[in-house]
N, C-alpha and C positions, 0 to 999 in steps of 0.2 A: 940687756937682760941675759943672765946666765941660764941655760936650758935645764940645769939641775935644780935650781932654786924655784919655788913656786912664785907666781906673779904676786904683786903687792896686794891684790884684793883677796888672796887666799885660795882660789880655785883655778886650776889649770883647765885648758880646753879638753884635754884627755880625761881628766877626772869628771868634768861636767858630762861628757858623753857616756862615760861608764855609769855615773849615777842615773842619768836619764834612761839608758837602756835597762838598768837594773829595776828602776821603778816600772817601766813598761812591762818587762817580763813578769815582775811580781803581780802587777795589776791583772795581766792576762791569766796568770795561774789562779788568782782569787776568783776572777770572773768565770773561768772554766769550771772550777770547783762548785761555784754557786749554780751554774747551769746544770751540772751533773746532779747536784742535790735536789733541785726542783724536778728534774726528769725522773729521779728515783721515786718521788712522791706520786707520780702519775702511774696508775696501774696499767699493766699490759692485759687488756681484756679482749678475749676472742668471743664475739657474740655468735652463738650458734642457734639454729632453730630449735624449738621445743621438741623433745624426744617423744612426747605423747601426742597422738592424733586420733581423731574419730574417723573410723573407716566407713561407716554407714550402718544401716539397720540390718539385723540378721536376715530378714526376708529378702534383702537385695541380692543375696548370694544363693545360687542353686545348690541343692544337695549333691555332694561329690565334686564340687567345683574347686578349682585352684585359680584364684584371681590375682593377676599381677597389678599392683598399685604403683604405677611408674614414678609418680612424684615422691613417693616414700621409699622406693626400691625394696619392696617386700612382696611376698606371696601370701595371700589370705586363703587358708585351706578350710573348707567346710566338709565334714563327713557326718551326715545325719544331723544330730542336734549339738555337735561339737565344733568348736572353732579353734584354729591355731594360726600363728603368723610366723613365717620363715623369712629370714633375711635373704635378699637377692644380691648381696655383695659378696663376691668371691674372697675367700680368706687368703688368697695368694697375693694379689696386688690391687684388689678393690674394684675389679671390673664387675659389671652387672651380668649375672648369670641368666640364661634362658631356660625356659621349660622345654624339656625333651619328651619324647614318647614315654620314656621311663626315667624319672629323676630330673636332674638339672645339669646343664652344660655351660661351662665358661668359654665364650668365644675367643677370648684373648690368648690364653695359653693352654687350653685343652683340659682343664680339670673337669672331672665328672663326679657328680654327687648323686646318691640314691634318693628315693622318695622321702627318707628321713633326714636328708641333708648331710649324711656321712660321706666322706671321701671314698670314691671307688678307684679313681686313678687320677694322675696328673700331679702338678707341682704344689697344689694347695696343702698347707701344713695341717689343717684341721677342718672339720665339717662346718656347714653353714649354721648360723645362730638362730635359735628360736626365741621369740619375744613374747612377753606376757600379754594376754588378751583378756579384757574384762568388759563388763557392760556398764555404760554410763547411766546417769540418772534419766536422760532422755531416751533410753532404750536403743542406744547405738553402740556398736563395737568400739572399744577404746583400746588402742595398741600402745604399749609403752616400750619404745626401742631402747630405753635406758635400763631395762630390767630383763636380763637373759633368764630363760627357764630351760628345764630339761625337755627333750623331744617328746616325752610322754605326758606333758602338762597341757591339758585342754581346758577350754571354757565350755562348760556343759549348760545348755539352756533347757 
């Protein structure tokens, strides 16, 4: 048999391997595309806790108190018959700020905030966030961490 001429059945060994590898590569490409298409249909969902929570009844908080709610990382401020809620998350890198004798202090990098949550010193780029406080139907304080308000926004009872 001459190596230049194809064998009598019409397919050489080299051509057979080329066709086989071609079909395998094509099948792999189709399968990978199908997997990618199915993965595209599955949404990337990040489940986060509800931004609204009930803090308690107004009578649970003494007049002039600033109560730290650790599980929500907020300070609930009562002055007379008014209520406000201040975020305890430092705007620099997300550390939890502590209540100081006057204002708030970040123990991680030293940012200092005044009683209104404004930056007095440190690397924090902006002041602490105030959240909306309202009264729920069952007469409990309802804090919405998804809605920021101005520092002078109060819930008056």
